[in-house]
C-alpha positions, 0 to 999 in steps of 0.5 A, a space after each residue: 454476430 456479436 460475441 458475448 463477453 463474460 464479466 464480473 463486478 470486482 470486490 475492490 480487492 483485486 487479490 481477493 478476486 483472484 483467490 489469494 489467501 493472504 488478500 487483505 494483507 496484500 491489499 493493505 500493503 498495496 494501498 499504503 505503498 501507493 500513497 508512499 509513491 504518490 508523495 515521492 513522485 510529488 517530491 521528485 526525488 532521485 532513487 538516491 535521495 529516496 534511500 537516504 530519506 527512508 533509510 533504505 538500500 538502493 535495491 529496496 528503493 527499486 523494489 518500492 518504486 517499481 511497485 513491489 510492495 510485498 517486499 516490505 511489511 505493513 510496518 515498514 511501509 507505514 514507517 516510510 509514511 512518517 518519514 515522509 511527514 504523514 500522520 498515520 491513523 489506524 481505524 479498527 472497527 468490527 464488521 457491523 461497525 458497532 464498535 471500534 478504536 482509532 489510533 494515530 501513529 
């Protein structure tokens, strides 16, 4: 006899799926943080070098490389991308996508 396993399709935002009230903010931080980590990994930097490059202390570097993005604001994570020579573009749309603005940082 096979045991049936109940499963659900996720929304794409794991934080919303588990019912966290600030899910959108947490998801945005996670997306930005993962991009920062990809760049740092590609550059094969040591933690000391990461700290110098991003202007943060070793304890913050440790939080960053261990994926503890909630320790950083979205603004701080976006600043890291700029320090890593990335152009940051922000697109804001209404839910129905009829109007919006685009900003480059």
